C-alpha positions as CSV (number, residue, x, y, z in Angstrom):
1,M,44.3,-15.5,-18.6
2,A,40.6,-15.8,-18.1
3,I,37.3,-14.0,-18.4
4,L,34.2,-14.3,-16.2
5,Y,31.3,-13.8,-18.5
6,G,28.2,-14.8,-16.7
7,F,26.5,-16.8,-13.9
8,G,23.7,-19.2,-13.3
9,D,22.0,-21.7,-11.0
10,L,21.5,-19.0,-8.3
11,E,19.5,-20.2,-5.4
12,L,18.5,-19.0,-1.9
13,T,17.4,-21.5,0.7
14,T,15.8,-20.2,3.9
15,T,17.5,-21.1,7.1
16,D,15.1,-20.1,9.9
17,L,11.6,-21.4,8.9
18,T,10.0,-24.4,10.5
19,T,10.1,-26.0,7.0
20,N,12.8,-24.3,4.9
21,V,12.1,-23.2,1.4
22,L,14.2,-23.3,-1.8
23,L,14.0,-20.2,-3.9
24,P,15.7,-20.4,-7.4
25,I,16.6,-17.0,-8.8
26,P,16.6,-16.2,-12.5
27,G,19.0,-13.3,-11.8
28,I,20.2,-10.7,-14.2
29,E,22.6,-9.0,-11.8
30,F,24.8,-10.5,-9.1
31,E,27.5,-8.7,-7.1
32,I,29.5,-9.5,-4.0
33,N,30.6,-6.2,-2.6
34,A,33.4,-5.8,0.0
35,D,34.0,-2.8,2.3
36,S,37.0,-2.5,4.6
37,D,38.3,-0.2,7.3
38,K,41.9,0.1,8.1
39,K,44.0,1.6,11.0
40,V,47.2,3.5,10.1
41,A,50.2,4.3,12.3
42,R,51.9,7.6,11.2
43,F,55.1,9.3,12.1
44,Y,57.0,12.4,11.2
45,N,59.9,12.0,8.8
46,K,61.9,15.2,8.4
47,G,58.7,17.3,8.8
48,E,56.5,15.1,6.7
49,I,53.8,12.7,8.0
50,Q,54.4,9.3,6.6
51,V,52.9,5.8,7.2
52,A,54.8,3.4,9.4
53,G,52.2,0.7,9.4
54,S,48.7,-0.2,8.0
55,K,46.3,-2.9,8.9
56,V,42.8,-3.8,7.7
57,V,40.8,-4.2,10.9
58,E,37.2,-4.6,9.5
59,R,35.8,-6.3,6.5
60,T,32.1,-6.4,5.6
61,Y,30.6,-8.2,2.6
62,S,27.2,-7.9,0.9
63,I,25.4,-9.4,-2.1
64,K,23.2,-7.5,-4.5
65,L,20.8,-9.5,-6.6
66,G,18.9,-8.0,-9.6
67,I,15.8,-9.9,-11.0
68,E,14.0,-9.0,-14.2
69,A,12.3,-12.4,-14.9
70,I,9.6,-11.6,-12.2
71,N,7.0,-14.2,-11.3
72,W,4.9,-14.7,-8.2
73,L,7.7,-16.6,-6.4
74,Q,10.2,-13.9,-7.2
75,M,7.8,-11.3,-5.8
76,Q,7.6,-13.2,-2.5
77,L,11.4,-13.4,-2.3
78,A,11.9,-9.7,-3.1
79,F,9.3,-8.4,-0.7
80,G,10.4,-10.7,2.1
81,E,7.6,-13.1,2.9
82,L,5.8,-16.2,1.7
83,A,2.3,-15.4,0.3
84,Q,-0.7,-16.5,2.3
85,T,-4.3,-17.2,1.3
86,V,-6.8,-14.6,2.3
87,A,-10.2,-16.1,2.6
88,S,-12.2,-13.0,1.7
89,V,-11.2,-9.4,0.9
90,A,-12.8,-6.4,-0.7
91,L,-10.5,-4.7,-3.2
92,P,-10.9,-1.3,-4.9
93,E,-11.6,-1.3,-8.6
94,L,-11.8,1.6,-11.0
95,R,-14.3,1.5,-13.8
96,Y,-15.6,3.9,-16.5
97,A,-19.1,4.4,-17.9
98,T,-21.4,7.0,-19.5
99,V,-24.7,8.2,-18.0
100,P,-27.5,7.4,-20.4
101,S,-28.7,10.3,-22.6
102,A,-32.3,9.5,-21.8
103,S,-34.3,8.4,-18.7
104,P,-33.6,6.3,-16.6
105,Y,-30.3,7.9,-15.8
106,E,-28.9,4.8,-14.2
107,I,-25.9,2.5,-14.5
108,E,-26.2,-1.2,-13.5
109,D,-23.2,-3.0,-12.1
110,A,-23.6,-6.4,-10.4
111,D,-20.5,-5.7,-8.2
112,I,-22.2,-2.8,-6.4
113,S,-22.7,-4.4,-3.0
114,T,-22.1,-1.5,-0.6
115,T,-22.7,2.3,-0.7
116,D,-18.9,2.9,-0.6
117,V,-18.7,4.1,-4.2
118,L,-17.0,7.3,-5.4
119,C,-17.9,8.9,-8.7
120,T,-16.1,11.6,-10.8
121,I,-17.0,13.1,-14.2
122,T,-13.9,12.9,-16.3
123,T,-14.7,15.1,-19.3
124,R,-16.1,18.6,-19.6
125,G,-19.4,18.7,-21.5
126,A,-23.0,20.0,-21.6
127,W,-23.3,18.7,-18.0
128,G,-20.6,21.0,-16.8
129,E,-17.1,20.9,-15.7
130,A,-15.2,17.7,-14.9
131,G,-15.0,16.9,-11.2
132,P,-16.4,14.7,-8.4
133,L,-20.1,14.1,-7.8
134,A,-21.5,14.1,-4.3
135,R,-23.0,10.8,-3.0
136,V,-26.5,11.2,-1.5
137,T,-29.1,8.8,-0.1
138,E,-32.1,10.5,-1.6
139,A,-33.0,11.3,-5.3
140,P,-29.9,13.0,-6.7
141,A,-29.9,16.7,-7.6
142,T,-27.4,18.3,-10.1
143,R,-23.9,17.0,-9.6
144,Q,-25.0,14.3,-7.2
145,F,-25.5,10.5,-7.5
146,Q,-27.2,7.8,-5.4
147,V,-26.1,4.2,-4.8
148,N,-28.9,1.7,-4.9
149,T,-27.5,-1.6,-3.4
150,A,-30.8,-3.4,-3.7
151,D,-30.7,-3.2,-7.5
152,D,-26.9,-2.8,-8.0
153,K,-27.3,0.7,-9.6
154,L,-25.8,4.1,-9.7
155,I,-28.5,6.7,-10.2
156,F,-27.8,10.2,-11.6
157,N,-29.7,13.5,-12.1
158,A,-30.9,14.3,-15.6
159,A,-28.5,17.2,-15.7
160,Q,-25.7,14.6,-16.0
161,A,-27.2,12.9,-19.1
162,G,-24.4,11.8,-21.4
163,A,-21.6,12.5,-18.9
164,I,-18.5,10.3,-19.1
165,F,-17.5,9.3,-15.6
166,A,-15.2,7.1,-13.5
167,Y,-16.3,5.3,-10.4
168,R,-14.5,3.3,-7.8
169,L,-16.2,0.4,-5.9
170,F,-15.0,-2.5,-3.7
171,K,-15.3,-6.0,-5.2
172,T,-15.2,-9.0,-2.8
173,H,-12.7,-11.8,-3.8
174,S,-12.3,-15.2,-2.2
175,N,-9.1,-17.2,-1.5
176,L,-6.6,-14.8,-3.0
177,Q,-2.8,-15.3,-2.6
178,A,-1.4,-12.1,-0.9
179,I,1.8,-10.5,0.2
180,G,1.6,-8.0,3.0
181,A,-1.9,-9.0,4.2
182,G,-2.7,-10.4,7.6
183,Q,-1.0,-9.9,10.9
184,V,1.4,-12.9,10.7
185,A,3.6,-14.2,7.9
186,D,6.6,-16.5,7.2
187,V,9.3,-13.8,6.8
188,L,12.1,-14.4,4.2
189,D,15.1,-12.7,5.8
190,N,17.8,-15.4,6.5
191,F,19.2,-17.7,3.8
192,S,22.1,-19.7,2.5
193,F,23.2,-19.1,-1.1
194,S,24.9,-20.8,-4.0
195,G,25.6,-20.1,-7.6
196,I,28.0,-20.7,-10.5
197,G,30.2,-18.1,-12.2
198,Y,31.2,-19.1,-15.8
199,G,34.5,-18.3,-17.4
200,D,37.0,-19.8,-19.9
201,E,39.4,-20.7,-17.1
202,F,37.0,-23.1,-15.5
203,Q,35.8,-26.5,-16.9
204,A,32.3,-26.2,-15.4
205,G,32.4,-22.9,-13.6
206,A,33.3,-21.4,-10.3
207,K,30.9,-22.6,-7.5
208,I,30.1,-19.8,-5.0
209,V,28.7,-20.8,-1.7
210,V,27.6,-18.4,1.1
211,P,26.4,-20.3,4.2
212,K,24.7,-17.3,5.9
213,L,22.9,-14.3,4.4
214,A,20.7,-11.7,6.1
215,R,18.4,-9.3,4.3
216,A,19.7,-5.8,4.2
217,S,17.2,-3.9,2.0
218,E,13.7,-3.7,0.6
219,P,13.3,-3.5,-3.2
220,T,11.8,-0.5,-5.1
221,L,8.9,-1.4,-7.4
222,N,9.5,0.9,-10.3
223,I,7.2,-0.2,-13.2
224,Q,8.6,1.3,-16.3
225,D,10.3,-0.3,-19.4
226,V,11.7,-3.6,-17.9
227,T,11.1,-3.7,-14.1
228,K,14.1,-4.9,-12.1
229,L,13.8,-5.9,-8.4
230,E,17.0,-5.3,-6.5
231,I,17.7,-6.9,-3.1
232,E,20.8,-6.7,-0.9
233,F,21.9,-9.1,1.7
234,D,24.7,-9.0,4.3
235,L,27.1,-11.9,4.3
236,L,27.6,-13.4,7.8
237,T,30.7,-15.3,8.7
238,P,29.8,-18.6,10.5
239,P,31.8,-19.7,13.5
240,G,35.1,-21.4,12.5
241,K,35.1,-19.9,9.0
242,R,37.8,-17.4,7.8
243,K,35.4,-15.7,5.3
244,P,31.7,-15.5,4.8
245,Y,31.9,-17.1,1.3
246,E,33.7,-20.0,-0.4
247,I,34.6,-20.3,-4.1
248,Y,35.4,-23.7,-5.7
249,A,36.8,-24.3,-9.2
250,I,34.8,-27.2,-10.6
């Protein structure tokens, strides 16, 4: 009798890139799922329908991988493409500040480079209800603000003195690694796979080899408690093989 109690050394290797890539997987979940379809011949036996013959005519296999030890490499694998370097990109940033209680009613921020700034008062106070301020190009009136790109400032009306507010600006970054950016990417869809299942029946484990895998799902990024990325792949049977996987006692 034996027990399979864990696995390790999981790896995917791309099979369709100009230069193929090895992707080791610190997996927490690994399943090979099998679905089958059968055809059944029936006949009447003294008024009851009974089965005369049954044959499985279709078998499909899939692998589900769950990853909790998430780093940048695992993110690329999960979301299906190799990261690429973006030379320059303006990304939104949310910041908080307080309008000075005395003149000048201005906030300086060196990252203010365009007028594309939004501003919202977040707390009700002497300045009125919480809510958005209107962006204007002239001196601001009550519940308005002005963006001064020459001096990297946000300028407010005296009526908003002491107001706590949030603002969103776009900060320019250079040479960032990115997934999902750009028009072209090295897509990670087709792989070979291997891993080891451990159990007390095997001296060094059961080696599992899958020559051909094709991506069958996109992961959900659910950030709560411990995030787990789940990916599913279809197992493809290569020409001349009986099954899409091989298992070796080593």
